[in-house]
N, C-alpha and C positions, 0 to 999 in steps of 0.2 A: 213247714217252712215259716221261718220268721220273718216279720216286716223288714229287720235290718239287711239279712240276707237277699231280699226283694229288692231293697233300695241299692245294694250294692250291684245287681243285676242291671237295674235300670239305668244307672249311672254307665257302668260300662257299656250298654247297649247304645247308649247316647254319644260316647266317646267313640265308638266304632262307625256309627252313622256320619259324623262330624268330621272325621279324620280323614284329609285329602279331599272334603267334598267340595266340587267345583259345579256350579258357581257359590255354594254354598245352599244350605236347606234353610225354609221359613218356619215360622213356628207352626203354620198350618199343617206342614208336612213332618215336622216332629212330634206332632200331634198324634200321628198315625203310630208311632212307636209304641209297642205294647205296654210299657209302664205308664204312658201318659192317656191312653184310651179311656173314654168315659170319665173324664175329669171335668168340671166345671170350669169355666175361663179363670176364676180367681183362684181355684186350687191348682190349675195347671200354672198359673203364672208364679205361684208360690213355690210349688215342687220344683220348676224348670229354673228358679233361681238358686235355689239350694243346690241341684245339681250342678249349675255351672260355677258355684263357689266350691263343690267338692272336686270338678275337675282343675279348678286354678291351684287349688290346696295340694294337688297332686302332682302339679308341674305342667297341666296341659292348658295353655293359652288360647283361649277363643278369640276370633276375631268376628266383628260385625261387619259386613259389607253391606252397598246400597241395596236398599229395599227390604233392609232388617233381615238379612241372610246370615246366617251363621256358619262357622266352619272351624277346623283346627288344622293349621299348616302341619305338614311333615317336620318342618324345623323350628318350631315353635316350642319345643320343650324346653326345661331347665338344661344347663350345660351338663353334658354328658351321658343323656339320655337319647338314645337311638331306637325308631322302632321302625322296622321292615316291614312288608307286604306280608309276611309269613307270621310274623308276631302280631298283626292286626287280626289274622286269620285264628290264631292261638286264642287271643283274647275273647273273639267271638264265640269261638267253640267252649271256652271255660264258662262263660255267661249262660252258655246252653246247658251245661252239665250242673252248674251250680242249682239251678233253677227246676224244681219237680211239681211246681204248682200248675194248676189248669189255667190261670192268669196270662201264662206268657206260651201255652200249648200252641194256639192256633197261629200266631206270629212264627214261632219255631219250626211248626211242621211247613209253613209256606216256604221259608228259606229253605228248609232241607230238600223239598219236593224240587225246588229251583236246581239245586246242586246235585241232585241226583240223574244218573243216565238211564234209571230204570223206570220202566212206565208203570209205576205203582203209586198208590194214592199217597197222601202227605203223611195220615196218621200212621202209616206203617214203617215212616223213615224216621230214626231218631240220630242226632249227632251228639250223644251225651258222653258220659265217661269213655266209652269205648273209642270215639274218634279223636277224643282230646289224649287219650291214653297213646294212641298210635302216633299223633301227631309230634306230641313232646318226645317222644323216644327218637323218632326221626330227626328232630332238631339236634337231640344230643348226639346221635351217630355222626352227622355231619360235622358237627363241630370237633368230634374226638377222630375221625374218618374212620369208622367203625362199619363193616360189611355187616347188612341187616338181612334176615328171615322173616318170610309172612306168606301167609295163603292169601291168593288173588283169583278171582273168576277169570277163565278163559276157555274159550271152546267147550262152552256149555258144561264146566267142570273146575272146582278148585284145584289150584297147582301150587306148589311151593315155590317160592320164587327167593332166589339169593341175589342181593343188589347192593352196588358200590353205590351209595346214597349222596349226590351232588348238592342238590338245592331243592328248597319248598318253594313253591311260586303260587300265587293266587290269580286264578284266572276266573272272572265273573263272581260267583259265590262259591265256588269250590277250591280246594286246596289240593295241589298236586306234588307228587315225588318225582324229580328228575334224576337219574343215575344209568349206571350200566347195569345192564342184567346178565349175572354170570352164567345163568343157565341158557339164556339165548345168544350170549356172546355180541349182545348189540346195545345201543342206546335205548331207554323206554322212558316213558312218562306212564305214572301210575296215580290215579285219583285215590287220595286217602281216604275217602268216605266207602271205599269198596273193599278196602284190606279188611278180611273177614277173621283176622286171628290177632292174637298180641303180635309186637313186632319184637322179634330176639336179636341179641347180637350175636355176631360169629366171630371167633379168633379175637385179636387184642387192637388195642388203640393204634390207628397208622396204618391197618391192613388195607383200606379202602383207597382205589385209585382217586386222582384228583382229576377233575372234570377238564376237558382239552383247552388250554389258554384261548381267551377272546372268545370262546362259547357261552351262551345263556340259553335258558330253559326256553324250549319250543312254545309256540303259543298253540293251544287245543281247543280253545272256545273262539267261537265268532262275535264279532263287532256288528251291532245292527242299530239302524236309525228306525223306531217302528213309525207307522203311520196308524192312528186309531180312531174308532169312533168314540166319543163319549156322550152321555144324555145329559142334556141342556139342563143347566141349573142343580146338578147334583154336586156332593162334595166330592167326588172322585175328579171332577173338572178343576177345583180349586187346587186339589193336590198335584195333579199333573201340570197346573199352569207353571211351576217351578222347573220343568223339564222340557217348555217349549223349545224348538229349535228355529222357529220362523214358519214363513207360508208353505201351504202344502201345495205341491206340485199339480199342474193343471190335470196331467194325465191320471193322478190317481183317482179322481171323479168326484162325485158330491154325496154328502150323506143323505140319510131319509130323514123325513119330516122329527124334529124333537130331537135332533142329535148334532154333533158338531164334530168336524173331521179335524183332526190336531196332528201335526208333524212334531216328533219328539227326538230330544239329543240322542247322540249315538253312546251306548253302551255294551258290556257284554251280555250276550244272549239269556244267561242265567241272572243278570242282573234284573233285566226286564220282565222276566217270567216272575221274579219275585215280587217287584213291583205291582204287575198288572193283578196276579192271582188274588190278593185281598179286595180287587178292586172290580172283579169280574161281573159283578151284576149290573153295571153300568159303563163298562168298557168293552169294546169290541175290537180285536186287533184286525187291520186292513191288510198289514204288509209288515214284515216280509213274511213269507210263508211260513219259514221255519219257525218263527215265532207263533205265529197263529196256531200251527199244528200243535206245538209242545203246550201252549195254554188248555187248547180244546183237549187234548189227551189227558191232561193233570186234572180239569174239571170233570170229564166224564169217569176217571178212578176215584175223585172224591165221590161223586154221586153213588157210584157202584158199592163203594164201602158203606156210604150212608144207608143205602137200601139193605145190604147185607146184616147191618147192626140196628136195623130199625126195630 
């Protein structure tokens, strides 16, 4: 993999991280991105400035908020350019598909694990060319109103599903297809990362039905506001500072000696799994229980995978 391609991936990852970020990301948080990890201060500043210039040249205008927090607003693009949440997911998938080096493997696996509903370790999950291919084909099918066919797990086995595709939606770190399942004769939501075959077109353009007027894709992932214990003085404390939501409720209790209890802002469950997994050595989830169990399950799976491949 060439340096030029790695640079493209780094800029795209920065774009995905900053797009719609509220209240913005600090430089400390951005240094946790794969493309900036391990850089000395001067090297990071130089590279970050180049990447900002690259984004500006591409029409993405960065805003600097109070506390030197960076973001890219959804409406900040050059005239005529529109980016939806599904477009953002496709760009993220593309970044992962382009890069095959070990340099990005850990971060990609952590994000993929957070987006997976299966209790498997991160190194077994890949959102590469297969996931990108399914997502782009589905996007075309929605535009052209084409019926699609693909294999999808259900009831312990793969089944072939024929679907009128209505919309792609991003929820947490996952991409979902919403549409009408012709085999079940009912509205259904499919997680794109779980599609197990190529997505094929059935029939001609215009054959697929339109969604009911006024309807929007259903929410399938939960919104959580975590309470965590963070080891005092560690880098994770600085990273999580940008996500703090205020004081910790008294009923939550006190942390053990050498740790600090922190209440964090609300976000999708998958988003918090992806943020916490890389910091797990210094962060313990106290609540909610769903997030705590999800993180513990993935850590156990990763440890088991490591033992099997030692």
